[in-house]
C-alpha positions as CSV (number, residue, x, y, z in Angstrom):
1,M,260.2,-239.3,30.2
2,T,261.6,-242.4,31.1
3,Q,259.9,-245.2,32.3
4,Q,261.5,-247.9,34.4
5,T,260.0,-250.9,34.7
6,S,260.3,-254.1,36.7
7,D,259.6,-256.2,33.7
8,S,262.2,-254.9,31.5
9,Q,264.4,-256.6,29.3
10,P,268.3,-255.7,28.7
11,W,268.0,-256.4,24.6
12,C,264.8,-255.8,23.4
13,T,264.5,-252.7,21.0
14,F,261.3,-251.5,22.2
15,C,262.0,-252.0,26.1
16,R,265.0,-249.6,25.4
17,I,262.9,-247.1,23.3
18,V,260.5,-247.3,26.3
19,R,263.5,-246.5,28.8
20,G,264.9,-243.1,26.6
21,E,268.2,-245.8,25.6
22,A,267.3,-246.0,22.2
23,A,266.2,-243.3,19.9
24,A,262.5,-242.7,18.5
25,D,260.0,-240.0,17.7
26,I,258.3,-240.4,20.4
27,L,254.5,-239.2,20.8
28,Y,253.1,-240.5,23.7
29,Q,254.0,-241.9,27.2
30,D,252.8,-242.6,30.2
31,D,252.7,-245.0,32.9
32,L,251.5,-248.2,30.9
33,V,252.4,-247.4,27.0
34,T,254.9,-245.6,24.6
35,A,254.0,-244.8,21.5
36,F,256.7,-243.6,18.9
37,R,256.7,-243.3,15.3
38,D,257.6,-246.7,13.0
39,I,261.4,-246.2,11.4
40,H,259.7,-248.4,8.4
41,P,256.4,-246.7,7.7
42,Q,254.0,-248.9,6.0
43,A,252.0,-246.1,5.5
44,P,251.8,-242.0,5.7
45,T,250.9,-242.6,9.8
46,H,252.6,-246.1,10.6
47,V,252.7,-245.7,14.7
48,Q,254.0,-248.3,17.8
49,I,252.1,-248.7,20.6
50,V,253.5,-250.8,22.7
51,P,253.3,-251.8,26.5
52,N,256.1,-250.0,29.2
53,R,256.6,-253.8,30.7
54,H,258.1,-256.8,28.1
55,I,255.4,-258.5,27.0
56,P,256.3,-261.1,24.3
57,A,253.8,-261.6,22.1
58,V,249.8,-261.6,21.8
59,D,249.7,-265.1,23.1
60,A,251.4,-263.9,26.8
61,V,248.6,-261.8,27.3
62,T,246.4,-262.7,30.3
63,P,243.0,-261.8,31.4
64,A,245.3,-259.2,34.1
65,D,246.3,-257.5,31.1
66,A,242.9,-255.8,30.5
67,E,243.4,-252.8,31.3
68,L,247.1,-251.9,29.4
69,L,245.2,-253.2,25.9
70,A,242.1,-250.9,26.6
71,R,244.9,-248.3,26.9
72,M,246.8,-249.6,24.2
73,I,243.7,-249.1,22.0
74,T,242.2,-245.9,23.2
75,I,246.3,-244.4,22.8
76,A,245.5,-245.2,19.4
77,N,242.5,-243.6,18.7
78,Y,243.9,-240.4,20.3
79,L,247.0,-240.4,17.9
80,A,244.8,-241.2,14.9
81,A,242.5,-237.9,16.2
82,K,245.4,-235.8,16.3
83,D,247.3,-236.9,13.3
84,G,244.0,-236.2,11.2
85,I,243.0,-240.0,9.7
86,A,240.6,-240.8,12.8
87,R,237.6,-239.7,9.7
88,S,239.0,-241.0,7.1
89,G,239.7,-244.6,8.9
90,Y,243.1,-246.4,10.2
91,R,244.2,-250.0,10.9
92,L,244.8,-251.5,14.4
93,V,247.3,-254.2,13.8
94,I,248.7,-257.1,16.3
95,N,250.9,-259.9,15.0
96,N,251.6,-262.4,16.9
97,G,254.5,-264.5,15.5
98,P,257.2,-264.8,12.6
99,Q,254.7,-266.3,10.5
100,A,252.2,-263.3,11.0
101,G,255.0,-260.7,10.5
102,Q,256.0,-260.5,14.5
103,V,259.8,-259.1,14.0
104,V,260.1,-257.5,17.6
105,N,259.3,-260.0,20.4
106,H,258.0,-256.9,22.5
107,L,253.6,-257.1,22.1
108,H,253.0,-254.0,19.6
109,L,250.0,-252.2,18.3
110,H,250.7,-251.3,15.1
111,L,248.4,-247.8,14.0
112,L,248.3,-247.7,10.1
113,G,246.6,-244.5,8.5
114,G,246.7,-241.6,5.4
115,R,246.0,-243.6,2.8
116,R,243.7,-246.7,1.5
117,L,244.8,-249.6,2.8
118,G,244.6,-252.8,0.8
119,W,242.3,-256.2,1.9
120,P,242.8,-258.8,2.3
121,P,246.1,-257.3,4.3
122,G,248.6,-260.5,3.5
């Protein structure tokens, strides 16, 4: 399913994946979000869950985005169960800005699991 959004950016890697213009192992897509496997996984399960419309980072989220954020988390829960990591545990991470490790300037939620994850994370 290719999503068309009015807030899509032609240069954004994640917008291109949402539109079906860039290759990705898409696990889920609906009218609000798209989820796909990370190309540089940091755990056996490493999935990116992104809004279909371009939001540059978590600090650009507004109260109007509450439904979108809830969908991102519920899809993470669904995919964790589908991948068999829900019972053993998983981590959800959103990085904001370069010092936090945000590489792609499009809001994304990392779903990580399938092994023991260390703490502190950084």
